[in-house]
N, C-alpha and C positions, 0 to 999 in steps of 0.2 A: 290689083289693088293701088289705086293711086296712093301718094305718101303726097304732104303737101310737099311745096317749096320748103320751106323756114325748113322743113326738117329735115329736107335730103342735100340743104346745104348748110347744115351742123349737121349733120353722120359725114359728109366728102370731107369739110373743116377737122373736122376733129381724125378723120381717117389720116390725114393730109399734114399734120400735125403730129400726128402717132408716128410714122413713116420717118419725119424728116427731124423731130429729136430723137429715137433710138439711134437711125442712120450716125448721127453726128457726135451719141454720146457714143456711140462705139465706136466711131476715128479716133474722140478724141482719149480713151483707153488704150487704144490700140498702135495710136498714133500721139504721146506726149508731147506739144512741145508742138504740131504741124499746122493746126487750127488756129491761131491767135484769135481769131475775130469771128467764131461761129455764129453770131445772131445774125450777123448775116446773109449766111444763107437761106433766112428765111422771106426775104423781100419777092423775090420770084413768084411764089404762094401767093404769098400776101396779093402781090400783085391779078395775079390767074384768076384769083377767087374773088377779086374786086371787079375785073373784068365780067364771070361766069354770073356770081351773084346778087351784087353789089355794094355797096358803102356802105350799111350796117354786115353784114359778112364780112370785107374785106378789115373794116376795126374789128371788130372780133376776134380777127384771126391774129390781126398782128399784136392787141394786147391778150391773150391766149400764148402766143411764141414769147414774146415777155416776158412772161408768169416762170412758164414751161423754162428756156432756157438760163435764166436764172437760177431757178429751183435743178436743172439737172447739169449743166455745163461750166457755170461758174464755180470757183470756190470763195467758200464748202460747196462741197457739194452737197443735194439734199437740203439746203437750207436755204430761205429768201433772202437773207444773208449775203451782200456783196461785201468782201473784203476791202480789194483795189477800187481803189476809186476812179481809174481808168476805164475798169471794167465798167462799172456803175456810169460813165459818162458814156462811151460803148451802146449802153442797153435805154439809158434816154433817146440819144442821136438815131440810134433803130428805129423805137417808137415813133420820134418824130418825122423820119423820114418813110417809115413807113403808113401811118396817115395820112400825111403831104398827097404819095405815091398814088393810098387808094382813093382818093379825091380828086386827083389829073387821070388818074386813070377809067374811070368809071366818068369826070367828063365829057374827054372822051369817045369814050363808046355811047354816052349818051349827054350829048348837050343839049345844057339849058336852052329855054325857048323866051328868051329874054329879047326887048327888041333891041 
């Protein structure tokens, strides 16, 4: 049985999101204070997914990573509320960088046909 490309991309994205979030959550509990900016660990998987599957999958992964890191990695835990304004700024800059990176990676991979 062959799965549609979007189903494969979604499953791979969710698996990578789960693995990266679980690893960062575990490191945050085991080594408190060792990882100050955990959201930026999602940039490489975002670029890889954009390279393999395209803009939509990379952008959706970046948005999901934004939500997961706000919920699991920033205080208060298990809430989308971020108490530190610096951390909130990190999250928004990550989202902007990730979306620009997704567009750049896909443009390098598949150049547009403009004259």
